[in-house]
N, C-alpha and C positions, 0 to 999 in steps of 0.2 A: 860627178855630174854640175853642172855649171846650172845657175839659175840667172833670170833677167837684172838680178841686183848684182851678180858678179860680173856682168857687162861692162867695161870701161865707158862711162857715158860718153867720152870723147868720140868712140867708135862709130857712135848713131848718128849719120848724116844729115837727117834732117828734123832742123829745130827750127821754130820750137813744136811740141810734141802736143797731143790731145791730152785729156785726163786718161783714158783708159792707159795709154803708154806711158805716163808719167807716173799712173798708181804701180803698172807692172814693173817698171824700171826702178822704182823706189822700196817696191814690196811693202806698200800699205792701199789697203783697200781705196776705191775711188772715195766711196762714202767718208771714210776718216782724212784723206785728204780734203776734200769739201770742208770737214771740220776744222781740221788745222789751218786753212785759209780763212773761214771765218773766225779762227782764233787771232788772227792778226801775224801768223808766225811766218806766213810767206810774202808778206807786203802786198802791192796790186798784182794781180796776176792779169797778163794780156789777154783780151778778147777779141774775137772776130767781129766783122760786121754783124752776123748772125748770132752774135752773142757768146760764142763756144768759146772755152777757157784753150788758152794757149799757154803749154809752161816751157820755160826757158829750161837750159842746160843748169843754171844755178837754182832754177825753181825746185829741180828735181835733186839736185847737190842736198838742198837743204832740208826735203823730204827723205832723204836716206841719212841727213844727220839725226832727223826728228825720230825716224826709227830706230836707229841704234839707240838712241838715249832713251824711250820708250822699252826698248829691249833690255836696257839696264835696268828698268823700274823707276825710272825719276818721275813725277808726278806732272802734270800737265803744265801748272804753274813752273815748276822748275825747267821744263824743256822750251816752255817760251821765253824763259829768262836767259837759259843756256844759248838758243837761237840768238837772241838779241845780242848777249855778248859774244858769239861767234863772228858776228857782221860787225861788230865794234873793232876795229883795229887798235883804237886806243883804251882799250877795256883792260883792267887789271885783273891780272891771274890769280890775284889772291880771292877776289871776288867770285871767280868762278871755282877755287879751292874751297871755299866757305859753302857754296851750293853742293859740292862732291861731299864733304865731308858731313854737312848736315843730312844728305842722303844715306851716307856710309852710318850715321847712328842711327837712322831710322830702320835701315835694313837688318843692324844688329841687334836692335828693339822686336821686330819682327819674326826674326830667326829663334831668338830666344822665348818670345811666345808660343811659336809653332813647336820648338822642341819641349815646353812645358805641356803642351796639348799632346804631344805623343807621349811623352812619358805617363799621362794620364791615361790615354788609350792603352798604352801596354798592360798598366795594371789592371784596367778593366777587361782585357782580354785574357790575361792569365786567370782569372776569376770565372769566365764564363765557360761552361763547360759544351758550349756548343752543339748540345745533343738534342732530343727530339722534346725535351721536357720544357714546359713553359718559362718555367724560373730563369729570369736573363738579370744578370748583376747590370750588363751594361744599360739597359732600359731601366733598372730600378735606379742606379746613380744618374743617368738622364733627367728622372721623374722628380729629383729630388728640386725642393723650391727654397 
């Protein structure tokens, strides 16, 4: 099954496109698209005489980049920086790598914290009989101050 984000952008014959089409092609909601635009990640978006947004092929390509970076868990701040570096052909790949390494380390910390939570919950589940009685070691543990 293909989605609109699987469609090659060059196969769309009518550029620029409206916000609904840009959202569908990029896999980003119209609301988030407007948010990314407000954050300056798209630069200046063209407008019609009636003030409707008109997104270019490059804009939709940037939106797909943003979606992919967000899918990988990069923060909005990091995504903004990555978009800027992506558009800057004079960038240093070392700068990009530092951002990715920082995100990798943050993910490792979050994974370790989630695993610790899972181990704690495993212990609580083992001690909870899960019967009709009101005694509950899970609630007792959560209630500790």
